[in-house]
N, C-alpha and C positions, 0 to 999 in steps of 0.2 A: 683979240686974237681970233683968227679965222680958221675954222676947222671944216673939213669935208666929211660928210656923213657916210659911214661905211655900211649903209643900209638903204634898201629901197622902201622900207616900211614907213609910210608917211605918218602913221600914228606915233611911232617912236620918235621920228624927227621932230614932230610938233611938241611932244612932251619934253624932249631934251632942250629945244629952243626956249620953251616957256620957263624952264628951270634955270638954264645957264645964262639967260639974257642979263640977269642982274649981277653976274660976276665976270662980264667981259669976254665971253666966248660967243662968237657969231657962227652958227652952224649953217653951212650951205649944202644943198643937195649935190649929187654927182652931176646932174644936168647943169646946174648953175656954175659948177666948176669946169664945165666943158668936157666932162668925162662921160663916155657912153655908160648907160645903166649896167652895173656890174653886181651880180649876186655872188658872193663868195660861199663856196660849199663848206658847210659846217662839219668838219671831220674830227673835231676834238671830242674828248670824252668828258670835259668839264666846261663850265661857263667861262672860266678864265682862258682856257685854250682856244675856244671859239672866238671870244672877244678879241684876243691878241691876233689871231689869224686874220680876222676881218680887217682890223685896223692896219696891220702891216701890209696886207695886200693892196688896200685902197691907197695908202700912203705911197707905196712903191709905184703904183700905176699913175698916180696924179702928181707925185713930187711935192705934195702938200701935207701938212699935218692932218691926220685923220682920227675921227672919234668913232668908236664902235661900242655897241651895247649887245651883250648876249644875255638873254633873260628867259625865265620860265618859272613854272610852278612845280614845287616839290611837295608831294603829298605823303605824309607820314605813313598812313595805312597802306600805301602802295610802294613802300620802300624807296621813296624819293622820286618815283615816276610822277608825271611824264618827264620832269627834269629837262635835260638839254634837248629832248625830243618834243617839247611842248608845242611848238608850231606845227609839227607833223605827227602828232600823237595818233590821229585816226588815219594816217597815210600821207604820202608825199604831196598830194594835191588837196588835202583836207582844208576846210575853212574853219572859222571859229565855232560855228554851229555844230559841225561834225565832231570837233575836238571836245566841246562841252558835253555833247550827247554821250560820247565814249566815257568821259570822266564820270558823269552821273551814273552810267551803267556799272562802271568799275566799283563805285562806292555804294551801290544799292543796298548792300547788307551791312554796311558799317554804321554803327550808332553815332548819334550826334557828338558824343564825347570823343570819339575816335576820328572825327573828320577834320583833323588839324593839318596844317601845312604852312608853306611860306612861299611867297614870291621872291625870287632872287634876281638881282641885276648886277652884272659885272661890266663896268665901263673901262675902256682902254683908250688912251691917247698914244698914237704912234707918230714919231717925228722923223723927218727925212734923215736925220743924223743917227738914227737907230735907237734913240731913247724910247722907252715904253713907260707910261704911268698907268697904274691900274688901281681901281677902287671897287669895292663890293658893298652892296646894300641889300638888306633883307626886310621883308614885312611879313610878320606872322599873322595867321588868322584861321578861320574855319570855312569849310566848303558847304554850300547849301545843297538841297536835294533837287532844286529847280532854279532856273535863272530868274534874276530880278534886276530890272533897270535896263536902260537903252543906251547908256553912254559907254565910254571906254572901248576896250577891245580885248581879244584873247579870252581868258577865263574870268574877266572882271565881273560878269553877271552872277558868278557863283561864289565869289571870294568876299568874305566879310572880314576886314582887318580887325585885329584885337583892339578893344577899347571903343569900338563903334557898333552901330546896329545897321549901317548901310553897306551894301556891296559897293565895290569900286564903280560899277556901272550906274549906281544911283547917285553918286557924288558928282559935284561940278568938277571941271578940270582943275580948278584952283584947290579944292579940297583934296583931291587925289594927289596933286603935285606937292602937297605939304607933307604927306606921310608915306608915299609909295616907296617901293624898293628902288626904283630908278632915281627918285629924289634923294634917297639916302646915299646911293652910290655916287651921285653927282656932288652931293655935299662933301663926301669923303674926297672926291677928286679935287674939289675946290681947296680943301685943306692942304692936300699934297702940292697943288700949284703954288699956294701961298708960302708953304714951308720951303719950297725949292725956288721961289721967286721966278717962276717960269713965265 
């Protein structure tokens, strides 16, 4: 099955490709599908709303099935922030380094026991006939006081998944892709596809 990616984020595309390759989904970039680069404004208040909005928009523009991921980090001590604003936590033009610095500052007075949170990913498939399939995955963990590791992206250098001692940024892509929020959402999507024989 060929799906067009409803994102310009090459890190997300590579992760989704690595995880979906073994269950028959081939993810192509918008450029590969002949679509001009299109970033869909995330106006939803939940991961589900933003994921559906992106998938529907790219499906409509391309006429092809589209796959979207909306994901972010929800920190308990911050009432779930940065949440849907994870990519722009330090401002609309912020990069990963600026977002991480803001998170470190926001948690400066929070003791280790209270530095819990979860990465959330919501994956949506939109089909030209209007069908939407949605799956959600979460990975719980703790946040460090300083970054560790050079891999991954986003808040990966600060996030230690439960049951491990490594941050996502210290893991290989294969290690991360076995336990990440995105892997869990895509596994859920696979189950939905199998149940519906799509």
